[in-house]
PDB file with one MODEL, atoms N, CA, C and O in Angstrom:
MODEL        1
ATOM      1  N   MET A   1      32.353-119.756-165.460  1.00  0.00           N
ATOM      2  CA  MET A   1      31.374-118.729-165.738  1.00  0.00           C
ATOM      3  C   MET A   1      30.496-119.108-166.939  1.00  0.00           C
ATOM      4  O   MET A   1      29.278-118.934-166.890  1.00  0.00           O
ATOM      5  N   LYS A   2      31.100-119.621-168.012  1.00  0.00           N
ATOM      6  CA  LYS A   2      30.331-120.025-169.182  1.00  0.00           C
ATOM      7  C   LYS A   2      29.371-121.156-168.831  1.00  0.00           C
ATOM      8  O   LYS A   2      28.252-121.212-169.340  1.00  0.00           O
ATOM      9  N   GLU A   3      29.815-122.048-167.963  1.00  0.00           N
ATOM     10  CA  GLU A   3      28.976-123.172-167.538  1.00  0.00           C
ATOM     11  C   GLU A   3      27.732-122.669-166.826  1.00  0.00           C
ATOM     12  O   GLU A   3      26.641-123.188-167.061  1.00  0.00           O
ATOM     13  N   ASP A   4      27.868-121.669-165.961  1.00  0.00           N
ATOM     14  CA  ASP A   4      26.719-121.092-165.250  1.00  0.00           C
ATOM     15  C   ASP A   4      25.738-120.450-166.218  1.00  0.00           C
ATOM     16  O   ASP A   4      24.524-120.603-166.076  1.00  0.00           O
ATOM     17  N   LYS A   5      26.265-119.730-167.201  1.00  0.00           N
ATOM     18  CA  LYS A   5      25.407-119.072-168.188  1.00  0.00           C
ATOM     19  C   LYS A   5      24.643-120.108-169.011  1.00  0.00           C
ATOM     20  O   LYS A   5      23.453-119.947-169.285  1.00  0.00           O
ATOM     21  N   ARG A   6      25.346-121.175-169.402  1.00  0.00           N
ATOM     22  CA  ARG A   6      24.705-122.227-170.194  1.00  0.00           C
ATOM     23  C   ARG A   6      23.614-122.921-169.388  1.00  0.00           C
ATOM     24  O   ARG A   6      22.538-123.202-169.915  1.00  0.00           O
ATOM     25  N   GLN A   7      23.883-123.196-168.118  1.00  0.00           N
ATOM     26  CA  GLN A   7      22.884-123.841-167.263  1.00  0.00           C
ATOM     27  C   GLN A   7      21.677-122.934-167.074  1.00  0.00           C
ATOM     28  O   GLN A   7      20.543-123.413-167.035  1.00  0.00           O
ATOM     29  N   ASN A   8      21.906-121.631-166.958  1.00  0.00           N
ATOM     30  CA  ASN A   8      20.816-120.677-166.798  1.00  0.00           C
ATOM     31  C   ASN A   8      19.937-120.646-168.047  1.00  0.00           C
ATOM     32  O   ASN A   8      18.711-120.611-167.945  1.00  0.00           O
ATOM     33  N   ILE A   9      20.556-120.659-169.207  1.00  0.00           N
ATOM     34  CA  ILE A   9      19.798-120.672-170.467  1.00  0.00           C
ATOM     35  C   ILE A   9      18.995-121.961-170.589  1.00  0.00           C
ATOM     36  O   ILE A   9      17.825-121.929-170.972  1.00  0.00           O
ATOM     37  N   GLU A  10      19.612-123.090-170.267  1.00  0.00           N
ATOM     38  CA  GLU A  10      18.916-124.371-170.345  1.00  0.00           C
ATOM     39  C   GLU A  10      17.728-124.413-169.383  1.00  0.00           C
ATOM     40  O   GLU A  10      16.687-124.980-169.713  1.00  0.00           O
ATOM     41  N   LEU A  11      17.876-123.817-168.197  1.00  0.00           N
ATOM     42  CA  LEU A  11      16.790-123.766-167.223  1.00  0.00           C
ATOM     43  C   LEU A  11      15.629-122.927-167.754  1.00  0.00           C
ATOM     44  O   LEU A  11      14.469-123.308-167.603  1.00  0.00           O
ATOM     45  N   LYS A  12      15.934-121.788-168.375  1.00  0.00           N
ATOM     46  CA  LYS A  12      14.886-120.933-168.936  1.00  0.00           C
ATOM     47  C   LYS A  12      14.153-121.635-170.071  1.00  0.00           C
ATOM     48  O   LYS A  12      12.931-121.537-170.180  1.00  0.00           O
ATOM     49  N   ILE A  13      14.891-122.337-170.909  1.00  0.00           N
ATOM     50  CA  ILE A  13      14.270-123.084-172.011  1.00  0.00           C
ATOM     51  C   ILE A  13      13.348-124.153-171.449  1.00  0.00           C
ATOM     52  O   ILE A  13      12.232-124.335-171.938  1.00  0.00           O
ATOM     53  N   GLN A  14      13.805-124.858-170.430  1.00  0.00           N
ATOM     54  CA  GLN A  14      12.985-125.914-169.825  1.00  0.00           C
ATOM     55  C   GLN A  14      11.713-125.331-169.211  1.00  0.00           C
ATOM     56  O   GLN A  14      10.645-125.936-169.308  1.00  0.00           O
ATOM     57  N   GLU A  15      11.819-124.162-168.581  1.00  0.00           N
ATOM     58  CA  GLU A  15      10.646-123.508-168.003  1.00  0.00           C
ATOM     59  C   GLU A  15       9.631-123.163-169.087  1.00  0.00           C
ATOM     60  O   GLU A  15       8.429-123.348-168.896  1.00  0.00           O
ATOM     61  N   LEU A  16      10.114-122.663-170.224  1.00  0.00           N
ATOM     62  CA  LEU A  16       9.214-122.353-171.339  1.00  0.00           C
ATOM     63  C   LEU A  16       8.555-123.622-171.867  1.00  0.00           C
ATOM     64  O   LEU A  16       7.347-123.642-172.102  1.00  0.00           O
ATOM     65  N   LEU A  17       9.329-124.663-172.051  1.00  0.00           N
ATOM     66  CA  LEU A  17       8.783-125.914-172.576  1.00  0.00           C
ATOM     67  C   LEU A  17       7.724-126.497-171.634  1.00  0.00           C
ATOM     68  O   LEU A  17       6.758-127.109-172.089  1.00  0.00           O
ATOM     69  N   ASN A  18       7.902-126.310-170.345  1.00  0.00           N
ATOM     70  CA  ASN A  18       6.931-126.816-169.377  1.00  0.00           C
ATOM     71  C   ASN A  18       5.583-126.111-169.481  1.00  0.00           C
ATOM     72  O   ASN A  18       4.571-126.646-169.030  1.00  0.00           O
ATOM     73  N   GLU A  19       5.558-124.923-170.066  1.00  0.00           N
ATOM     74  CA  GLU A  19       4.301-124.182-170.233  1.00  0.00           C
ATOM     75  C   GLU A  19       3.502-124.645-171.445  1.00  0.00           C
ATOM     76  O   GLU A  19       2.322-124.315-171.571  1.00  0.00           O
ATOM     77  N   LEU A  20       4.129-125.401-172.331  1.00  0.00           N
ATOM     78  CA  LEU A  20       3.461-125.825-173.562  1.00  0.00           C
ATOM     79  C   LEU A  20       2.577-127.044-173.317  1.00  0.00           C
ATOM     80  O   LEU A  20       2.844-127.866-172.440  1.00  0.00           O
ATOM     81  N   THR A  21       1.526-127.134-174.112  1.00  0.00           N
ATOM     82  CA  THR A  21       0.695-128.335-174.094  1.00  0.00           C
ATOM     83  C   THR A  21       1.438-129.450-174.829  1.00  0.00           C
ATOM     84  O   THR A  21       2.419-129.198-175.529  1.00  0.00           O
ATOM     85  N   LEU A  22       0.968-130.670-174.665  1.00  0.00           N
ATOM     86  CA  LEU A  22       1.578-131.792-175.377  1.00  0.00           C
ATOM     87  C   LEU A  22       1.484-131.584-176.888  1.00  0.00           C
ATOM     88  O   LEU A  22       2.436-131.868-177.616  1.00  0.00           O
ATOM     89  N   ALA A  23       0.345-131.093-177.356  1.00  0.00           N
ATOM     90  CA  ALA A  23       0.165-130.848-178.795  1.00  0.00           C
ATOM     91  C   ALA A  23       1.170-129.809-179.294  1.00  0.00           C
ATOM     92  O   ALA A  23       1.723-129.956-180.384  1.00  0.00           O
ATOM     93  N   GLN A  24       1.409-128.763-178.506  1.00  0.00           N
ATOM     94  CA  GLN A  24       2.387-127.742-178.901  1.00  0.00           C
ATOM     95  C   GLN A  24       3.792-128.338-178.938  1.00  0.00           C
ATOM     96  O   GLN A  24       4.572-128.041-179.843  1.00  0.00           O
ATOM     97  N   LYS A  25       4.113-129.175-177.959  1.00  0.00           N
ATOM     98  CA  LYS A  25       5.436-129.795-177.928  1.00  0.00           C
ATOM     99  C   LYS A  25       5.652-130.684-179.153  1.00  0.00           C
ATOM    100  O   LYS A  25       6.739-130.691-179.731  1.00  0.00           O
ATOM    101  N   LEU A  26       4.630-131.426-179.546  1.00  0.00           N
ATOM    102  CA  LEU A  26       4.747-132.293-180.727  1.00  0.00           C
ATOM    103  C   LEU A  26       4.943-131.467-182.001  1.00  0.00           C
ATOM    104  O   LEU A  26       5.772-131.804-182.846  1.00  0.00           O
ATOM    105  N   SER A  27       4.173-130.385-182.131  1.00  0.00           N
ATOM    106  CA  SER A  27       4.312-129.521-183.309  1.00  0.00           C
ATOM    107  C   SER A  27       5.663-128.818-183.309  1.00  0.00           C
ATOM    108  O   SER A  27       6.283-128.661-184.360  1.00  0.00           O
ATOM    109  N   LEU A  28       6.121-128.394-182.134  1.00  0.00           N
ATOM    110  CA  LEU A  28       7.435-127.765-182.026  1.00  0.00           C
ATOM    111  C   LEU A  28       8.525-128.746-182.454  1.00  0.00           C
ATOM    112  O   LEU A  28       9.483-128.365-183.127  1.00  0.00           O
ATOM    113  N   ASN A  29       8.376-129.984-182.067  1.00  0.00           N
ATOM    114  CA  ASN A  29       9.335-131.010-182.478  1.00  0.00           C
ATOM    115  C   ASN A  29       9.334-131.171-184.004  1.00  0.00           C
ATOM    116  O   ASN A  29      10.390-131.316-184.618  1.00  0.00           O
ATOM    117  N   ASP A  30       8.148-131.145-184.604  1.00  0.00           N
ATOM    118  CA  ASP A  30       8.047-131.277-186.067  1.00  0.00           C
ATOM    119  C   ASP A  30       8.764-130.131-186.783  1.00  0.00           C
ATOM    120  O   ASP A  30       9.579-130.370-187.674  1.00  0.00           O
ATOM    121  N   VAL A  31       8.462-128.890-186.398  1.00  0.00           N
ATOM    122  CA  VAL A  31       9.081-127.746-187.086  1.00  0.00           C
ATOM    123  C   VAL A  31      10.541-127.579-186.683  1.00  0.00           C
ATOM    124  O   VAL A  31      11.335-126.998-187.422  1.00  0.00           O
ATOM    125  N   GLY A  32      10.886-128.092-185.509  1.00  0.00           N
ATOM    126  CA  GLY A  32      12.273-128.027-185.062  1.00  0.00           C
ATOM    127  C   GLY A  32      13.207-128.803-185.967  1.00  0.00           C
ATOM    128  O   GLY A  32      14.400-128.507-186.038  1.00  0.00           O
ATOM    129  N   GLN A  33      12.673-129.792-186.657  1.00  0.00           N
ATOM    130  CA  GLN A  33      13.485-130.562-187.599  1.00  0.00           C
ATOM    131  C   GLN A  33      13.960-129.709-188.772  1.00  0.00           C
ATOM    132  O   GLN A  33      14.911-130.069-189.466  1.00  0.00           O
ATOM    133  N   PHE A  34      13.290-128.574-188.989  1.00  0.00           N
ATOM    134  CA  PHE A  34      13.671-127.657-190.065  1.00  0.00           C
ATOM    135  C   PHE A  34      14.514-126.503-189.547  1.00  0.00           C
ATOM    136  O   PHE A  34      14.893-125.614-190.309  1.00  0.00           O
ATOM    137  N   GLY A  35      14.810-126.516-188.244  1.00  0.00           N
ATOM    138  CA  GLY A  35      15.667-125.481-187.665  1.00  0.00           C
ATOM    139  C   GLY A  35      14.948-124.439-186.839  1.00  0.00           C
ATOM    140  O   GLY A  35      15.595-123.570-186.254  1.00  0.00           O
ATOM    141  N   TYR A  36      13.613-124.499-186.772  1.00  0.00           N
ATOM    142  CA  TYR A  36      12.870-123.529-185.969  1.00  0.00           C
ATOM    143  C   TYR A  36      13.123-123.773-184.492  1.00  0.00           C
ATOM    144  O   TYR A  36      13.252-124.917-184.054  1.00  0.00           O
ATOM    145  N   GLN A  37      13.194-122.679-183.718  1.00  0.00           N
ATOM    146  CA  GLN A  37      13.407-122.763-182.281  1.00  0.00           C
ATOM    147  C   GLN A  37      12.387-121.899-181.554  1.00  0.00           C
ATOM    148  O   GLN A  37      11.979-120.848-182.047  1.00  0.00           O
ATOM    149  N   LEU A  38      11.985-122.357-180.380  1.00  0.00           N
ATOM    150  CA  LEU A  38      11.036-121.614-179.554  1.00  0.00           C
ATOM    151  C   LEU A  38      11.647-120.280-179.152  1.00  0.00           C
ATOM    152  O   LEU A  38      12.736-120.238-178.580  1.00  0.00           O
ATOM    153  N   ALA A  39      10.945-119.190-179.453  1.00  0.00           N
ATOM    154  CA  ALA A  39      11.421-117.850-179.106  1.00  0.00           C
ATOM    155  C   ALA A  39      10.796-117.382-177.797  1.00  0.00           C
ATOM    156  O   ALA A  39      11.491-116.921-176.891  1.00  0.00           O
ATOM    157  N   PHE A  40       9.458-117.509-177.711  1.00  0.00           N
ATOM    158  CA  PHE A  40       8.755-117.104-176.498  1.00  0.00           C
ATOM    159  C   PHE A  40       7.335-117.631-176.549  1.00  0.00           C
ATOM    160  O   PHE A  40       6.898-118.175-177.563  1.00  0.00           O
ATOM    161  N   ILE A  41       6.623-117.467-175.452  1.00  0.00           N
ATOM    162  CA  ILE A  41       5.218-117.862-175.371  1.00  0.00           C
ATOM    163  C   ILE A  41       4.418-116.605-175.091  1.00  0.00           C
ATOM    164  O   ILE A  41       4.727-115.848-174.171  1.00  0.00           O
ATOM    165  N   ARG A  42       3.399-116.393-175.886  1.00  0.00           N
ATOM    166  CA  ARG A  42       2.543-115.217-175.709  1.00  0.00           C
ATOM    167  C   ARG A  42       1.193-115.665-175.175  1.00  0.00           C
ATOM    168  O   ARG A  42       0.573-116.585-175.708  1.00  0.00           O
ATOM    169  N   ASN A  43       0.743-114.998-174.107  1.00  0.00           N
ATOM    170  CA  ASN A  43      -0.588-115.264-173.555  1.00  0.00           C
ATOM    171  C   ASN A  43      -1.610-114.473-174.353  1.00  0.00           C
ATOM    172  O   ASN A  43      -1.599-113.242-174.359  1.00  0.00           O
ATOM    173  N   MET A  44      -2.491-115.195-175.023  1.00  0.00           N
ATOM    174  CA  MET A  44      -3.522-114.594-175.857  1.00  0.00           C
ATOM    175  C   MET A  44      -4.876-114.886-175.221  1.00  0.00           C
ATOM    176  O   MET A  44      -4.975-115.784-174.385  1.00  0.00           O
ATOM    177  N   PRO A  45      -5.923-114.149-175.597  1.00  0.00           N
ATOM    178  CA  PRO A  45      -7.253-114.433-175.042  1.00  0.00           C
ATOM    179  C   PRO A  45      -7.695-115.879-175.283  1.00  0.00           C
ATOM    180  O   PRO A  45      -8.408-116.452-174.460  1.00  0.00           O
ATOM    181  N   GLU A  46      -7.274-116.470-176.405  1.00  0.00           N
ATOM    182  CA  GLU A  46      -7.672-117.845-176.723  1.00  0.00           C
ATOM    183  C   GLU A  46      -6.719-118.882-176.148  1.00  0.00           C
ATOM    184  O   GLU A  46      -6.911-120.077-176.370  1.00  0.00           O
ATOM    185  N   GLY A  47      -5.696-118.455-175.415  1.00  0.00           N
ATOM    186  CA  GLY A  47      -4.762-119.377-174.779  1.00  0.00           C
ATOM    187  C   GLY A  47      -3.319-119.009-175.080  1.00  0.00           C
ATOM    188  O   GLY A  47      -3.045-117.983-175.703  1.00  0.00           O
ATOM    189  N   LYS A  48      -2.414-119.843-174.638  1.00  0.00           N
ATOM    190  CA  LYS A  48      -0.989-119.596-174.849  1.00  0.00           C
ATOM    191  C   LYS A  48      -0.591-119.977-176.269  1.00  0.00           C
ATOM    192  O   LYS A  48      -0.963-121.034-176.780  1.00  0.00           O
ATOM    193  N   THR A  49       0.174-119.087-176.888  1.00  0.00           N
ATOM    194  CA  THR A  49       0.664-119.308-178.242  1.00  0.00           C
ATOM    195  C   THR A  49       2.183-119.367-178.208  1.00  0.00           C
ATOM    196  O   THR A  49       2.835-118.449-177.710  1.00  0.00           O
ATOM    197  N   ALA A  50       2.740-120.440-178.735  1.00  0.00           N
ATOM    198  CA  ALA A  50       4.188-120.557-178.847  1.00  0.00           C
ATOM    199  C   ALA A  50       4.627-119.848-180.120  1.00  0.00           C
ATOM    200  O   ALA A  50       4.082-120.098-181.195  1.00  0.00           O
ATOM    201  N   VAL A  51       5.607-118.967-179.998  1.00  0.00           N
ATOM    202  CA  VAL A  51       6.153-118.260-181.150  1.00  0.00           C
ATOM    203  C   VAL A  51       7.530-118.847-181.421  1.00  0.00           C
ATOM    204  O   VAL A  51       8.390-118.901-180.543  1.00  0.00           O
ATOM    205  N   VAL A  52       7.711-119.283-182.658  1.00  0.00           N
ATOM    206  CA  VAL A  52       8.889-120.052-183.048  1.00  0.00           C
ATOM    207  C   VAL A  52       9.577-119.314-184.191  1.00  0.00           C
ATOM    208  O   VAL A  52       8.917-118.782-185.084  1.00  0.00           O
ATOM    209  N   ARG A  53      10.915-119.286-184.156  1.00  0.00           N
ATOM    210  CA  ARG A  53      11.682-118.528-185.155  1.00  0.00           C
ATOM    211  C   ARG A  53      12.710-119.380-185.876  1.00  0.00           C
ATOM    212  O   ARG A  53      13.242-120.358-185.352  1.00  0.00           O
ATOM    213  N   LEU A  54      12.959-118.959-187.094  1.00  0.00           N
ATOM    214  CA  LEU A  54      14.096-119.423-187.879  1.00  0.00           C
ATOM    215  C   LEU A  54      14.572-118.206-188.651  1.00  0.00           C
ATOM    216  O   LEU A  54      13.925-117.787-189.611  1.00  0.00           O
ATOM    217  N   ASP A  55      15.686-117.641-188.245  1.00  0.00           N
ATOM    218  CA  ASP A  55      16.186-116.385-188.802  1.00  0.00           C
ATOM    219  C   ASP A  55      15.104-115.317-188.672  1.00  0.00           C
ATOM    220  O   ASP A  55      14.692-114.999-187.556  1.00  0.00           O
ATOM    221  N   GLN A  56      14.638-114.760-189.780  1.00  0.00           N
ATOM    222  CA  GLN A  56      13.601-113.727-189.737  1.00  0.00           C
ATOM    223  C   GLN A  56      12.191-114.290-189.901  1.00  0.00           C
ATOM    224  O   GLN A  56      11.217-113.541-189.826  1.00  0.00           O
ATOM    225  N   SER A  57      12.073-115.576-190.118  1.00  0.00           N
ATOM    226  CA  SER A  57      10.783-116.223-190.302  1.00  0.00           C
ATOM    227  C   SER A  57      10.207-116.635-188.948  1.00  0.00           C
ATOM    228  O   SER A  57      10.905-117.215-188.116  1.00  0.00           O
ATOM    229  N   ILE A  58       8.920-116.328-188.736  1.00  0.00           N
ATOM    230  CA  ILE A  58       8.270-116.752-187.500  1.00  0.00           C
ATOM    231  C   ILE A  58       7.013-117.546-187.832  1.00  0.00           C
ATOM    232  O   ILE A  58       6.362-117.320-188.851  1.00  0.00           O
ATOM    233  N   ILE A  59       6.695-118.469-186.955  1.00  0.00           N
ATOM    234  CA  ILE A  59       5.428-119.191-187.026  1.00  0.00           C
ATOM    235  C   ILE A  59       4.880-119.251-185.609  1.00  0.00           C
ATOM    236  O   ILE A  59       5.608-119.036-184.641  1.00  0.00           O
ATOM    237  N   SER A  60       3.600-119.543-185.499  1.00  0.00           N
ATOM    238  CA  SER A  60       3.006-119.688-184.173  1.00  0.00           C
ATOM    239  C   SER A  60       2.350-121.058-184.072  1.00  0.00           C
ATOM    240  O   SER A  60       1.950-121.664-185.067  1.00  0.00           O
ATOM    241  N   ILE A  61       2.256-121.518-182.834  1.00  0.00           N
ATOM    242  CA  ILE A  61       1.626-122.810-182.559  1.00  0.00           C
ATOM    243  C   ILE A  61       0.628-122.596-181.429  1.00  0.00           C
ATOM    244  O   ILE A  61       1.007-122.219-180.320  1.00  0.00           O
ATOM    245  N   ASP A  62      -0.674-122.843-181.721  1.00  0.00           N
ATOM    246  CA  ASP A  62      -1.689-122.642-180.690  1.00  0.00           C
ATOM    247  C   ASP A  62      -1.739-123.839-179.743  1.00  0.00           C
ATOM    248  O   ASP A  62      -1.020-124.820-179.936  1.00  0.00           O
ATOM    249  N   GLU A  63      -2.584-123.755-178.727  1.00  0.00           N
ATOM    250  CA  GLU A  63      -2.634-124.793-177.699  1.00  0.00           C
ATOM    251  C   GLU A  63      -3.041-126.162-178.231  1.00  0.00           C
ATOM    252  O   GLU A  63      -2.749-127.181-177.606  1.00  0.00           O
ATOM    253  N   GLU A  64      -3.716-126.192-179.387  1.00  0.00           N
ATOM    254  CA  GLU A  64      -4.095-127.470-179.985  1.00  0.00           C
ATOM    255  C   GLU A  64      -3.024-128.017-180.919  1.00  0.00           C
ATOM    256  O   GLU A  64      -3.202-129.073-181.526  1.00  0.00           O
ATOM    257  N   GLY A  65      -1.915-127.298-181.034  1.00  0.00           N
ATOM    258  CA  GLY A  65      -0.825-127.755-181.880  1.00  0.00           C
ATOM    259  C   GLY A  65      -0.916-127.307-183.316  1.00  0.00           C
ATOM    260  O   GLY A  65      -0.101-127.713-184.145  1.00  0.00           O
ATOM    261  N   GLU A  66      -1.907-126.465-183.631  1.00  0.00           N
ATOM    262  CA  GLU A  66      -2.063-125.966-185.000  1.00  0.00           C
ATOM    263  C   GLU A  66      -0.958-124.961-185.311  1.00  0.00           C
ATOM    264  O   GLU A  66      -0.730-124.018-184.553  1.00  0.00           O
ATOM    265  N   VAL A  67      -0.281-125.173-186.428  1.00  0.00           N
ATOM    266  CA  VAL A  67       0.828-124.319-186.837  1.00  0.00           C
ATOM    267  C   VAL A  67       0.313-123.267-187.815  1.00  0.00           C
ATOM    268  O   VAL A  67      -0.363-123.592-188.791  1.00  0.00           O
ATOM    269  N   ASP A  68       0.638-122.012-187.545  1.00  0.00           N
ATOM    270  CA  ASP A  68       0.282-120.901-188.431  1.00  0.00           C
ATOM    271  C   ASP A  68       1.583-120.357-189.008  1.00  0.00           C
ATOM    272  O   ASP A  68       2.400-119.789-188.283  1.00  0.00           O
ATOM    273  N   HIS A  69       1.776-120.530-190.309  1.00  0.00           N
ATOM    274  CA  HIS A  69       2.985-120.096-190.971  1.00  0.00           C
ATOM    275  C   HIS A  69       2.966-118.606-191.323  1.00  0.00           C
ATOM    276  O   HIS A  69       3.964-118.059-191.792  1.00  0.00           O
ATOM    277  N   ASN A  70       1.844-117.968-191.096  1.00  0.00           N
ATOM    278  CA  ASN A  70       1.736-116.527-191.390  1.00  0.00           C
ATOM    279  C   ASN A  70       0.993-115.842-190.252  1.00  0.00           C
ATOM    280  O   ASN A  70      -0.079-115.278-190.474  1.00  0.00           O
ATOM    281  N   PRO A  71       1.539-115.878-189.032  1.00  0.00           N
ATOM    282  CA  PRO A  71       0.824-115.308-187.899  1.00  0.00           C
ATOM    283  C   PRO A  71       0.841-113.782-187.925  1.00  0.00           C
ATOM    284  O   PRO A  71       1.745-113.163-188.487  1.00  0.00           O
ATOM    285  N   ASN A  72      -0.160-113.204-187.317  1.00  0.00           N
ATOM    286  CA  ASN A  72      -0.242-111.744-187.208  1.00  0.00           C
ATOM    287  C   ASN A  72       0.382-111.344-185.870  1.00  0.00           C
ATOM    288  O   ASN A  72      -0.314-110.938-184.939  1.00  0.00           O
ATOM    289  N   ILE A  73       1.694-111.467-185.798  1.00  0.00           N
ATOM    290  CA  ILE A  73       2.448-111.175-184.579  1.00  0.00           C
ATOM    291  C   ILE A  73       3.530-110.158-184.912  1.00  0.00           C
ATOM    292  O   ILE A  73       4.304-110.341-185.851  1.00  0.00           O
ATOM    293  N   LYS A  74       3.572-109.094-184.135  1.00  0.00           N
ATOM    294  CA  LYS A  74       4.606-108.071-184.288  1.00  0.00           C
ATOM    295  C   LYS A  74       5.729-108.370-183.310  1.00  0.00           C
ATOM    296  O   LYS A  74       5.486-108.589-182.123  1.00  0.00           O
ATOM    297  N   LEU A  75       6.965-108.377-183.811  1.00  0.00           N
ATOM    298  CA  LEU A  75       8.123-108.590-182.967  1.00  0.00           C
ATOM    299  C   LEU A  75       8.834-107.265-182.724  1.00  0.00           C
ATOM    300  O   LEU A  75       8.900-106.408-183.605  1.00  0.00           O
ATOM    301  N   ARG A  76       9.363-107.112-181.516  1.00  0.00           N
ATOM    302  CA  ARG A  76      10.146-105.919-181.216  1.00  0.00           C
ATOM    303  C   ARG A  76      11.532-106.070-181.828  1.00  0.00           C
ATOM    304  O   ARG A  76      12.045-107.179-181.977  1.00  0.00           O
ATOM    305  N   ASP A  77      12.117-104.952-182.173  1.00  0.00           N
ATOM    306  CA  ASP A  77      13.488-104.973-182.703  1.00  0.00           C
ATOM    307  C   ASP A  77      14.495-105.042-181.586  1.00  0.00           C
ATOM    308  O   ASP A  77      15.699-105.067-181.841  1.00  0.00           O
TER     309      ASP A  77
ENDMDL
END
């Protein structure tokens, strides 16, 4: 049962990663070295934005790979 759950989580992560541009993947790799992990992808008028978390800290990565350390994003509790 745990194996199925783990495979399901890995599949969902892979699906999210497939939605990112190459620039976003490179930036995600850079911030991932500090412990940040992809939380979700938000569709914005200017394109898809990757939202990345480390504990309570969030950053965003736009389609060009630009990292915003102070994004104006509200998270649900």
